[in-house]
Structures are given as C-alpha cells and as structure tokens.
C-alpha positions as a printed Julia matrix, in Angstrom:
362×3 Matrix{Float64}:
 -16.67  -114.81  -11.34
 -19.73  -115.7    -9.26
 -20.19  -114.57   -5.66
 -19.87  -118.19   -4.5
 -16.3   -118.18   -5.78
 -15.45  -115.18   -3.62
 -15.9   -116.52   -0.09
 -14.74  -114.06    2.51
 -13.18  -115.7     5.55
 -13.19  -112.64    7.76
 -15.57  -109.91    8.82
 -14.66  -107.45    6.05
 -17.48  -105.45    4.5
 -18.4   -106.59    1.02
 -18.38  -104.09   -1.84
 -20.89  -104.71   -4.61
 -20.35  -103.84   -8.26
 -22.57  -100.75   -8.04
 -20.35   -99.17   -5.39
 -17.11  -100.3    -7.03
 -18.18   -98.79  -10.35
 -19.12   -95.52   -8.66
 -15.79   -95.4    -6.83
 -13.9    -96.08  -10.06
 -15.61   -93.19  -11.86
 -14.98   -90.91   -8.88
 -11.3    -91.88   -8.86
 -11.18   -91.06  -12.58
 -12.46   -87.53  -11.94
 -16.19   -87.82  -12.66
 -18.37   -85.55  -10.51
 -21.6    -85.24  -12.53
 -24.05   -87.67  -14.06
 -27.23   -87.1   -16.08
 -29.82   -89.67  -17.03
 -32.96   -91.73  -16.52
 -33.32   -94.21  -13.66
 -34.7    -97.73  -13.69
 -33.77  -101.36  -13.12
 -30.95  -102.47  -13.18
 -29.01   -99.21  -12.66
 -31.0    -97.62   -9.81
 -28.65   -98.98   -7.15
 -25.62   -97.73   -9.08
 -27.07   -94.21   -9.12
 -27.74   -94.39   -5.38
 -24.19   -95.55   -4.66
 -22.78   -92.81   -6.89
 -24.78   -90.11   -5.12
 -23.74   -91.5    -1.71
 -20.06   -90.91   -2.5
 -20.48   -87.43   -3.94
 -21.43   -87.69   -7.62
 -24.21   -85.23   -8.5
 -26.98   -86.98  -10.43
 -29.67   -85.12  -12.35
 -32.67   -87.32  -13.19
 -34.5    -86.48  -16.41
 -37.86   -87.63  -17.77
 -36.44   -88.79  -21.1
 -33.06   -89.86  -22.43
 -33.16   -87.21  -25.18
 -32.62   -84.12  -23.03
 -30.43   -86.05  -20.61
 -28.16   -86.91  -23.53
 -28.07   -83.35  -24.81
 -27.12   -82.13  -21.34
 -24.48   -84.79  -20.73
 -22.83   -84.28  -24.11
 -22.37   -80.54  -23.47
 -21.07   -80.75  -19.9
 -17.43   -81.38  -20.81
 -17.55   -78.58  -23.41
 -18.62   -76.13  -20.71
 -16.41   -77.34  -17.86
 -13.51   -79.33  -19.31
 -14.44   -82.25  -17.02
 -15.74   -85.72  -18.02
 -19.29   -86.75  -17.15
 -21.71   -89.65  -17.57
 -25.04   -90.33  -19.26
 -26.77   -93.05  -17.22
 -29.66   -94.92  -18.82
 -31.49   -98.2   -18.38
 -31.69  -101.15  -20.81
 -32.67  -101.83  -24.43
 -35.23   -99.11  -25.42
 -33.54   -96.69  -23.03
 -30.18   -97.5   -24.62
 -31.62   -96.8   -28.07
 -33.02   -93.47  -26.85
 -29.62   -92.67  -25.39
 -28.07   -92.81  -28.85
 -29.36   -89.25  -29.34
 -26.85   -87.97  -26.8
 -24.09   -90.36  -27.8
 -24.31   -89.46  -31.5
 -24.43   -85.74  -30.66
 -21.26   -86.1   -28.63
 -19.6    -87.79  -31.6
 -20.79   -85.19  -34.11
 -19.53   -82.32  -31.95
 -16.29   -84.07  -30.89
 -17.22   -83.86  -27.22
 -16.14   -86.57  -24.77
 -18.98   -88.32  -22.97
 -19.51   -91.81  -21.56
 -22.92   -93.45  -21.8
 -23.63   -96.22  -19.27
 -26.46   -98.68  -19.7
 -27.57  -101.7   -17.74
 -28.19  -104.9   -19.71
 -29.72  -108.31  -19.17
 -28.12  -111.17  -17.24
 -25.32  -112.69  -19.35
 -26.62  -116.22  -18.78
 -30.01  -115.24  -20.21
 -28.75  -113.4   -23.28
 -30.12  -114.74  -26.58
 -32.87  -116.56  -24.7
 -35.57  -113.91  -24.95
 -34.8   -112.18  -21.66
 -36.72  -109.03  -20.67
 -35.51  -106.03  -22.7
 -32.78  -108.12  -24.29
 -30.59  -106.33  -26.83
 -27.0   -106.6   -27.98
 -26.35  -103.05  -26.82
 -22.64  -103.04  -27.63
 -23.5   -103.8   -31.26
 -26.33  -101.26  -31.27
 -24.11   -98.36  -30.18
 -21.14   -99.28  -32.39
 -21.91   -96.83  -35.26
 -22.12   -93.95  -32.77
 -19.37   -94.83  -30.3
 -15.63   -94.37  -30.53
 -15.09   -97.19  -28.05
 -17.3    -99.63  -26.14
 -16.53  -101.74  -23.08
 -18.55  -104.49  -21.43
 -17.61  -105.7   -17.97
 -18.24  -109.46  -17.75
 -16.94  -109.73  -14.17
 -16.63  -107.35  -11.23
 -12.84  -107.66  -11.33
 -12.85  -105.89  -14.72
 -14.75  -102.83  -13.5
 -11.95  -100.4   -12.52
  -9.87  -101.15  -15.61
 -12.9   -100.85  -17.91
 -14.0    -97.57  -16.31
 -10.61   -95.92  -16.75
 -10.27   -97.33  -20.27
 -13.6    -96.0   -21.51
 -12.97   -92.54  -20.02
  -9.46   -92.36  -21.44
 -10.78   -93.3   -24.88
 -13.42   -90.57  -24.71
 -10.87   -87.92  -23.72
  -7.81   -88.87  -25.77
  -7.03   -88.11  -29.4
 -10.2    -86.92  -31.1
 -12.72   -86.48  -28.25
 -15.82   -88.59  -28.74
 -18.66   -90.46  -27.12
 -17.97   -93.9   -25.63
 -20.16   -96.63  -24.17
 -19.95   -98.8   -21.03
 -22.22  -101.84  -20.66
 -23.11  -103.24  -17.22
 -24.84  -106.66  -17.23
 -27.31  -107.26  -14.4
 -25.45  -110.28  -13.02
 -22.2   -108.3   -12.78
 -23.97  -105.53  -10.86
 -24.92  -108.11   -8.23
 -21.39  -109.45   -7.75
 -19.3   -108.5    -4.71
 -15.68  -108.39   -3.57
 -14.12  -107.71   -0.19
 -13.28  -104.16    0.74
  -9.56  -104.91    0.57
  -9.89  -106.46   -2.88
 -11.87  -103.46   -4.1
  -9.09  -101.13   -2.91
  -6.48  -103.29   -4.62
  -8.38  -103.3    -7.92
  -8.73   -99.52   -7.86
  -5.13   -98.9    -6.82
  -3.75  -101.17   -9.52
  -5.55   -99.24  -12.25
  -4.76   -95.79  -10.84
  -1.06   -96.62  -10.53
  -0.83   -97.88  -14.11
  -2.94   -95.16  -15.72
  -1.32   -92.8   -18.18
  -2.65   -89.35  -18.9
  -4.85   -89.25  -22.05
  -2.84   -87.96  -25.0
  -3.87   -84.68  -26.59
  -3.97   -84.49  -30.39
  -0.67   -83.47  -31.93
   0.09   -81.8   -35.25
   3.13   -82.41  -37.4
   5.42   -79.34  -37.49
   5.43   -79.49  -41.29
   1.66   -78.89  -41.37
   2.04   -75.87  -39.09
   4.76   -74.46  -41.33
   2.53   -75.02  -44.35
  -0.31   -73.06  -42.73
   2.04   -70.23  -41.73
   3.45   -70.07  -45.25
  -0.04   -69.91  -46.72
  -1.03   -67.03  -44.46
   2.17   -65.12  -45.19
   1.57   -65.33  -48.93
  -2.11   -64.44  -48.72
  -3.26   -60.95  -49.67
  -6.66   -61.17  -47.94
  -6.43   -63.93  -45.3
  -9.31   -64.91  -43.04
  -9.24   -67.02  -39.87
 -12.32   -69.13  -39.1
 -12.86   -70.04  -35.44
 -15.05   -73.02  -34.61
 -16.43   -74.39  -31.36
 -13.47   -76.79  -31.16
 -11.28   -73.77  -30.37
 -13.49   -72.91  -27.42
 -13.56   -76.55  -26.33
  -9.74   -76.74  -26.45
  -9.51   -73.62  -24.28
  -6.84   -72.0   -26.44
  -8.39   -68.53  -26.54
  -5.19   -66.87  -25.32
  -3.17   -68.35  -28.19
  -5.86   -67.36  -30.68
  -5.92   -63.81  -29.34
  -2.15   -63.61  -29.71
  -2.41   -64.83  -33.31
  -5.05   -62.29  -34.3
  -3.59   -59.33  -32.44
  -0.05   -59.93  -33.7
  -1.07   -60.42  -37.35
  -4.14   -58.21  -37.69
  -5.87   -60.94  -39.72
  -9.68   -60.63  -39.69
 -11.65   -63.56  -38.35
 -15.01   -65.25  -38.65
 -16.34   -67.17  -35.63
 -18.96   -69.85  -36.14
 -21.91   -69.64  -33.7
 -20.34   -71.67  -30.87
 -16.9    -70.28  -31.64
 -18.12   -66.84  -30.63
 -16.86   -65.25  -27.44
 -13.16   -65.76  -28.12
 -13.3    -62.06  -29.0
 -16.08   -59.57  -28.25
 -18.78   -59.62  -30.94
 -18.07   -55.98  -31.81
 -14.32   -56.51  -32.35
 -13.05   -54.48  -35.3
 -11.61   -57.57  -37.01
 -14.77   -59.67  -36.6
 -16.26   -60.14  -40.06
 -19.7    -60.99  -38.7
 -20.12   -57.81  -36.67
 -23.54   -56.27  -37.32
 -23.66   -52.48  -37.55
 -27.1    -50.86  -37.74
 -28.62   -54.0   -39.21
 -25.99   -54.5   -41.91
 -23.19   -57.03  -42.02
 -19.92   -55.11  -41.95
 -17.81   -56.04  -44.98
 -19.0    -59.64  -44.78
 -21.49   -59.77  -47.62
 -18.81   -59.47  -50.3
 -15.59   -59.69  -48.32
 -15.99   -63.38  -47.54
 -15.79   -64.23  -51.22
 -12.64   -62.17  -51.78
 -10.52   -64.07  -49.3
  -7.64   -65.9   -51.0
  -6.58   -67.87  -47.91
  -8.76   -69.16  -45.11
  -7.33   -70.7   -41.96
  -9.98   -72.92  -40.38
  -9.33   -73.66  -36.72
 -11.53   -76.61  -35.78
 -13.81   -78.9   -37.76
 -13.95   -78.86  -41.59
 -16.75   -77.87  -44.0
 -17.61   -74.27  -43.0
 -21.3    -73.37  -42.87
 -22.25   -69.69  -42.51
 -25.61   -68.83  -40.99
 -26.52   -65.21  -40.24
 -29.59   -64.55  -38.1
 -30.82   -61.49  -36.23
 -30.92   -63.33  -32.88
 -27.16   -63.77  -32.96
 -26.7    -60.01  -33.22
 -29.05   -59.39  -30.31
 -27.46   -61.93  -27.93
 -24.03   -60.34  -27.65
 -21.28   -62.68  -26.49
 -18.02   -61.54  -24.88
 -16.69   -64.77  -23.35
 -16.07   -68.24  -24.8
 -18.25   -71.21  -23.85
 -21.12   -69.0   -22.69
 -23.6    -69.96  -25.39
 -25.04   -73.3   -26.52
 -27.04   -73.65  -29.71
 -28.28   -76.39  -32.05
 -24.69   -77.63  -32.5
 -23.17   -79.35  -35.55
 -26.35   -81.11  -36.67
 -28.64   -78.11  -36.13
 -30.75   -80.29  -33.84
 -34.17   -79.03  -32.77
 -35.11   -79.66  -29.15
 -31.7    -79.29  -27.5
 -32.69   -76.12  -25.62
 -33.88   -77.38  -22.24
 -31.08   -79.92  -21.94
 -28.59   -77.16  -22.74
 -30.22   -74.83  -20.22
 -30.1    -77.41  -17.43
 -26.46   -78.32  -17.99
 -25.52   -74.64  -18.22
 -27.14   -73.99  -14.84
 -25.25   -76.94  -13.36
 -21.93   -75.9   -14.91
 -22.31   -72.19  -14.08
 -24.47   -72.23  -10.96
 -23.12   -68.85   -9.84
 -24.28   -67.06  -13.0
 -27.62   -66.14  -14.52
 -28.53   -68.59  -17.3
 -31.21   -67.69  -19.85
 -32.91   -70.09  -22.27
 -34.2    -68.6   -25.54
 -36.62   -71.21  -26.9
 -38.92   -71.54  -29.88
 -42.35   -73.09  -29.32
 -41.58   -76.26  -31.27
 -38.13   -76.8   -29.78
 -39.53   -76.26  -26.29
 -42.26   -78.8   -26.97
 -39.71   -81.56  -27.61
 -38.7    -81.65  -23.95
 -41.13   -79.37  -22.13
 -41.51   -81.63  -19.08
 -37.8    -81.29  -18.31
 -38.56   -77.91  -16.72
 -39.22   -79.97  -13.57
 -35.57   -81.02  -13.41
C-alpha cells in the first residue's frame, strides 16, 4: 500500500519500514547483525543500531556470512546477515549455504529493486528470491509494510524450527520507504507477538530410540560418535550421563569436541606421546556405532587438534562441514563478539588468512 493511501489525520509520528523491520527483529529476540552496508539497506542498519541491535560492518559478504552463520551455534540466539542488492546477495550465498550445510539457523536480509521497476532493467535488478532458493529453507518477500512483522517472525521461526537452516528475507526499496502511524506499527507488532507460537524442536519417534538402545545393548564393542550438532543442541549433560552410565567409548568429530575433556579415558581420539590410543585399529572393530548428529562420518586426524586441547563445548570453530578455506577471520570475529569476556585466539594458515585479510579492521 502506497504512502498516499495511509493519510494520518493527527500529529502522530510516522514509522517507516526500516524502523518497523528493526523493531520486529528486536521483538523476535535478535540482538546481533553482521554484514555489508549500502543502498537500500543503510537506513535499516541505522534504525536497528538506534534501538539496540549490535551491527558489525565487514568489507565483504564472505566473512560476514561465515560470522553470522556461526553466531547461533556459539550463543543459541538468532542473528542476521545484512547485505545489499543483486551482486551482494549472490556473495551472501556463501554464508547462507554454509548455514544450511551445518544446520545452523541464520536469516539473510537483502534489499532489492523497486517492485514497479522489476523486469524493466532496473539498477542491480535480480530475482533474489529465486536466486537463493537452492540454499534457503524458506524465503519471504514483504510487498507492503503491513506484512513486515508477520514476515519477520515467520522467517525467524522457519530458521529455528525443525531442522535448523538458513532463511532469506527480501526487502524491496519501495517497501522500505513506506510508513505507518506509530499506533498502527504497535498494533502490527502486537498482533504478531500475540499469535506467535514457540518454534518446535525436532522430535524422535520412541520406536527409533528403542531400536538404538537395543542395538547398543547387543553390541560387543559399541562406539558413540559425537558431532557438532550435539554441541549446538546443548545436550552435553545428557551425553555425559549416557557415557558415564554405560562406559561406552566415544569419538568426537572436530566441532563435537569439548563435550568431554580431550584426555578422557573413553575418548578414542586421545593422543598419547604422538600415537593414537587404540584408535588406529579399534575403530574398525566396532560392531555398533551410535552417531549423534549428522550422517556420513568423516575422520580426520591432525597434529594441531592434539595441540589445541579442548575441555568445553562450543569453544572451537573450524572449517565446518564443507572444510571451507577462508572461514578463520569470520570465525574469530564472531567468537570475540559471542565471548567478549574471554581470550579468543585465531590459528590461521597463510592462504586462509589471505581470503579475508582486510577483515582484521573489523
């Protein structure tokens, strides 16, 4: 609906779409935003900062995306990746696809051209909703300011519910310029907040749990594999109870480390004097493996993982599911933001550092 259709007959302050969108994300629990600024989303970033959202401006969408996709893993809170239009949106797919591959919830926001000028050769014109579709669990495009609160809550709920994933929110330029009265803005936000239901966590059929328990009971040499999804789900206490009550040895994948100390007696990747304790042959003798997290186990043993001892979950970020080079600086920045009261150290290779070296200014 155009501004001309929203005549205000009193002296109420008008609320533009930039501020309404920022308020909607704040109401939904968002406190942090990473990204690259430019027209048409500069005003949105300013409004967001003015009401308390912390925004970290990067030089390139690549590292911003890596940082944004890892924030929820580290903190358990949703966050945003804010980018500009067309080429910026395409660059942002790095972060969005990484969020999807690692099953981490993240919302990418991009400005887009005026709806009336779409398909007419407008500046940086691109069907961004179609472009992100292969990498996004859910996409929303607000075609009118009245849709903003509902769309914001919907896209966040989709990212957080069921299988966590990356989602996309498209903001056309003309919508960003629309306004409503302050009272209407409050009504739109209240209506969505009152009707919102808590995102549903994944559930498992009891029969599948019984099947896993039966398999472990019958196994002579069982092994439990912990993946980063266990750390993300924050179920370390339950996992500790399982291991300590059964005495079953375990194998943590790189980002699943920290659920137990690296030198735990049941850890099958513990390195003793440069040798892998009982792992070289023991792994192939297991007759039942319980994998907690994503499928398709991949075992990588490197000296650096024996040097960087880990005793707590979610205290180490690496190349993630895809083994992506260049994630280091983005990971370092988001770790500093998420754990500002702790010392954060980045261990970088020369090539990986070169991918995003200028981000040291952030």
